[in-house]
Structures are given as structure tokens and as C-alpha cells.
C-alpha positions as CSV (number, residue, x, y, z in Angstrom):
1,M,13.2,-27.0,-4.2
2,V,10.8,-24.5,-5.8
3,Q,7.5,-24.0,-4.1
4,K,3.7,-23.6,-6.2
5,P,1.7,-21.1,-5.1
6,T,-1.2,-22.4,-3.4
7,S,-4.7,-21.2,-4.0
8,T,-4.4,-20.0,-0.4
9,D,-1.5,-17.4,-1.9
10,N,-4.0,-16.5,-4.9
11,D,-6.5,-15.9,-2.4
12,A,-4.5,-13.3,-0.4
13,T,-3.3,-12.0,-3.5
14,T,-6.8,-11.2,-4.6
15,R,-7.9,-9.8,-1.1
16,I,-4.8,-7.4,-1.0
17,Y,-5.5,-6.4,-4.7
18,L,-9.0,-6.0,-4.0
19,A,-8.4,-3.4,-0.5
20,L,-5.7,-1.7,-2.5
21,A,-8.2,-0.8,-5.3
22,Q,-10.6,0.9,-2.5
23,V,-7.8,3.5,-1.2
24,P,-9.0,6.6,-2.4
25,E,-7.3,9.5,-4.3
26,G,-5.1,11.8,-2.1
27,R,-5.0,9.5,1.1
28,V,-2.8,6.6,2.1
29,V,-2.7,3.1,3.9
30,T,-0.1,1.3,5.7
31,Y,0.8,-2.2,4.9
32,G,-0.2,-3.3,8.2
33,R,-3.5,-1.3,7.9
34,L,-3.9,-3.0,4.2
35,A,-3.1,-6.2,5.5
36,E,-5.8,-5.7,8.1
37,L,-8.4,-4.3,5.4
38,A,-7.7,-7.6,3.6
39,G,-8.6,-10.0,6.2
40,L,-5.1,-10.2,7.0
41,P,-3.8,-9.3,10.0
42,R,-0.7,-9.3,11.2
43,A,0.6,-9.8,7.5
44,A,2.0,-6.4,6.9
45,R,5.1,-8.4,5.0
46,L,2.8,-10.2,2.8
47,V,1.3,-7.2,1.4
48,G,4.8,-5.2,0.6
49,S,5.8,-8.7,-1.1
50,T,2.2,-9.1,-2.9
51,L,3.1,-5.5,-4.0
52,R,6.6,-5.6,-4.9
53,K,5.1,-8.5,-8.0
54,L,2.9,-6.0,-9.2
55,P,3.4,-5.5,-13.6
56,K,4.8,-2.0,-14.1
57,D,1.8,-1.1,-16.0
58,T,-1.0,-1.9,-13.3
59,S,-3.6,0.3,-12.5
60,L,-4.1,-0.2,-8.7
61,P,-2.9,2.7,-6.6
62,W,0.5,1.2,-5.4
63,H,1.8,4.4,-4.6
64,R,-0.7,5.5,-1.8
65,V,0.5,2.5,0.1
66,L,3.6,3.6,3.3
67,N,5.3,2.0,6.4
68,A,3.7,2.6,10.0
69,Q,5.6,5.3,9.9
70,G,4.2,7.3,6.9
71,K,7.2,7.0,5.4
72,I,8.0,5.9,1.6
73,S,9.8,2.1,2.0
74,L,11.5,1.7,-1.5
75,P,14.8,2.7,-2.8
76,E,15.4,4.9,-5.5
77,P,14.2,5.1,-8.3
78,G,11.1,4.1,-6.7
79,F,11.1,6.7,-3.7
80,Q,11.0,8.9,-6.5
81,R,8.1,7.8,-8.1
82,Q,6.1,7.0,-5.1
83,R,6.8,10.6,-4.2
84,D,5.6,12.2,-7.2
85,R,2.9,10.7,-7.7
86,L,1.7,11.5,-4.1
87,Q,2.7,14.9,-3.9
88,A,0.2,14.9,-7.6
89,E,-2.4,13.8,-5.4
90,G,-2.4,16.4,-2.8
91,V,-0.3,14.4,-0.4
92,A,2.2,16.7,1.8
93,L,5.6,14.6,2.8
94,I,7.0,17.1,5.5
95,S,10.9,16.0,6.2
96,G,10.4,12.4,3.7
97,R,6.9,11.3,5.9
98,V,3.4,11.8,5.7
99,D,1.3,12.8,8.7
100,L,-0.5,9.3,8.4
101,T,-3.7,11.3,11.3
102,L,-4.2,13.7,8.0
103,Y,-4.1,11.4,5.3
104,G,-4.8,8.1,6.5
105,W,-7.3,5.9,5.4
106,P,-9.6,4.9,6.8
107,R,-10.4,7.5,9.1
108,Q,-13.4,6.5,11.7
109,G,-16.6,5.9,10.4
110,E,-15.6,6.0,6.7
111,L,-16.1,2.5,5.8
């Protein structure tokens, strides 16, 4: 049986997209933190599955979302595309990891 999307699914997707659109250039957010910002605590996996469905030509900054360890979760070739986009924004990856204390968003008092 195929499950139809519900209005709740669409609402969650919209909330995730709106939160993602706020992540500034040169900064990153974790899947879990993005879920919290979207008002969906404990929904990191939902964020990941929602971002996987983004169209290829999206203008949303999907590349600014990392896992809780500050690592890129995508397999190749997505890994390379995400790394290149982050580096173009000045985000440094050291040993495959972004320093979330330095580049993480939002910091205390930023919202």
C-alpha cells in the first residue's frame, strides 16, 4: 500500500525548508539542530530524508547541513560537491570534519 503525504508531512517539509533558508553563508548546522530550529525536536532523520528529496537545481543551502560530528554524511559524488561548496564559502574541513564551535549556527544570541 502506498502512503499518501499528509498535510502534516507538507507542514514539516515547509518548516525544514524555511529553517534551512536562514542558515547564513560560511556557517553550518547539524541535522538535529535544523530539526529543532524547524520546531521538530528529535527529527534529525526527517531532516535528512527531506533534504534528499530536494530538486537538483534548488537554491536552498543544503550543503550547510552536517551530521552531529561535523562531518559530511553524503556518499560520493555528493560528498565532493558538498565539500567544494563549503570550502568556497570559507568553511574549513580538517580531517574531514568542520569545527562546529567555530562554524556552527546559530551561536548563543544569534537568533
